[in-house]
C-alpha positions in Angstrom: 22.1 -2.8 8.6 18.6 -1.2 8.6 19.3 0.2 5.1 20.2 -3.3 3.9 17.0 -4.7 5.3 15.0 -1.9 3.6 16.7 -2.8 0.3 16.0 -6.5 0.8 12.3 -5.6 1.5 12.2 -3.5 -1.7 13.5 -6.5 -3.7 10.8 -8.7 -2.1 8.2 -6.0 -3.1 9.4 -6.0 -6.7 9.0 -9.8 -6.8 5.5 -9.6 -5.3 4.6 -6.8 -7.8 5.5 -9.1 -10.7 3.6 -11.9 -9.2 0.5 -9.7 -8.4 0.1 -9.0 -12.1 -0.4 -12.7 -12.8 -3.0 -13.5 -10.0 -6.4 -14.5 -11.4 -9.6 -13.2 -9.9 -11.6 -15.6 -7.7 -14.4 -13.4 -6.5 -16.4 -13.6 -9.8 -16.6 -17.4 -9.1 -18.6 -16.6 -5.9 -22.3 -16.0 -6.5 -22.4 -13.9 -3.3 -20.3 -11.3 -5.1 -22.6 -10.2 -7.9 -21.0 -8.5 -10.9 -21.0 -4.8 -11.0 -20.2 -4.7 -14.7 -19.7 -7.1 -17.5 -16.5 -9.0 -17.1 -14.1 -10.5 -19.7 -13.5 -14.3 -19.2 -11.3 -16.7 -21.1 -12.3 -20.3 -22.1 -10.0 -23.0 -20.8 -11.6 -25.8 -22.8 -13.8 -26.5 -25.7 -17.5 -26.8 -25.0 -20.4 -27.2 -27.5 -24.1 -26.9 -27.0 -27.0 -25.8 -29.3 -26.9 -22.1 -28.5 -23.1 -21.6 -28.3 -19.8 -23.2 -29.1 -17.0 -22.3 -26.7 -13.4 -22.6 -28.0 -10.4 -22.9 -25.8 -8.5 -19.5 -25.5 -11.4 -17.4 -26.8 -12.7 -14.5 -24.8 -16.3 -14.1 -23.7 -18.2 -11.6 -21.7 -19.6 -12.8 -18.4 -23.1 -11.3 -17.9 -24.3 -13.2 -14.9 -22.5 -15.3 -12.2 -25.5 -15.8 -9.9 -25.3 -19.6 -10.4 -22.1 -21.2 -9.1 -22.1 -24.0 -11.7 -23.4 -22.1 -14.8 -22.5 -18.7 -16.0 -24.4 -16.6 -18.6 -21.9 -15.5 -21.2 -22.1 -13.8 -24.5 -19.8 -14.3 -27.5 -18.3 -11.5 -29.6 -21.0 -12.2 -32.2 -23.7 -11.7 -29.6 -24.8 -15.2 -28.8 -25.9 -15.7 -25.2 -26.0 -19.0 -23.3 -25.6 -20.6 -19.9 -22.3 -22.4 -19.9 -20.6 -24.4 -17.1 -18.4 -22.0 -15.1 -15.5 -24.4 -15.0 -15.0 -23.7 -18.7 -13.7 -20.2 -17.9 -11.1 -18.3 -15.9 -11.2 -14.7 -15.1 -7.8 -13.6 -16.5 -5.4 -11.4 -14.6 -5.0 -8.8 -13.4 -6.6 -9.0 -10.0 -7.4 -5.5 -8.8 -7.2 -6.5 -5.1 -3.7 -7.9 -5.5 -2.5 -4.8 -7.4 -4.1 -2.5 -4.7 -2.4 -4.5 -2.0 1.0 -4.3 -3.6 0.5 -0.6 -4.1 -0.3 -0.1 -0.4 2.9 -2.1 0.5 5.0 0.0 -1.8 3.6 3.2 -0.4 4.3 2.0 3.1 7.8 1.0 2.2 8.4 4.5 0.7 7.1 6.1 3.9 9.5 4.0 6.0 12.4 4.8 3.7 11.7 8.5 4.0 11.4 8.2 7.8 14.7 6.3 7.9 16.5 8.9 5.9 15.1 11.7 8.1 16.2 9.9 11.3 19.6 9.1 9.8 20.1 12.8 8.9 18.9 13.8 12.4 21.4 11.4 14.0 24.2 12.6 11.8 23.6 16.2 12.9 23.1 15.1 16.6 26.4 13.3 16.9 28.6 16.3 16.4 26.5 18.3 18.9 26.8 15.5 21.5 30.6 15.5 21.0 30.7 19.2 21.4 28.5 19.1 24.5 30.8 16.4 26.0 33.9 18.5 25.2 32.3 21.5 26.8 31.5 19.6 29.9 35.1 18.4 30.1 36.4 21.9 29.7 34.0 23.2 32.4 35.3 20.5 34.8 38.9 21.8 34.5 40.1 24.0 37.3 42.4 26.7 36.4 45.2 27.5 38.8 46.7 30.9 38.8 
């Protein structure tokens, strides 16, 4: 039964692993989490202003997220502008989600290894217990001469 539960848990982990690869990042949307490096963002709508034209589906580099409503982005051609942040998503993959699933998988593997070790120990212990019981039985016999 425990082995079945471990297998079920592994199948849940596999599903979570697939889903973790599609989770978008939300921290770049929070100005209290400043960017450590330039980040690739994807436009979800068309937006036009004098300095820049944003086209849905195109990728841009996020330079500054310090304002919650406007982000400083740069195009592949090098044009920089402040654009409403709602025009962009930070595409998957989310490092935190991938790290979490990695830790879960590692924990699962540790549990499986421990279960195998305990199972092996129990298998070797049972014959010894039977032998011990039989020896106790033999010792309890009284021999008549």
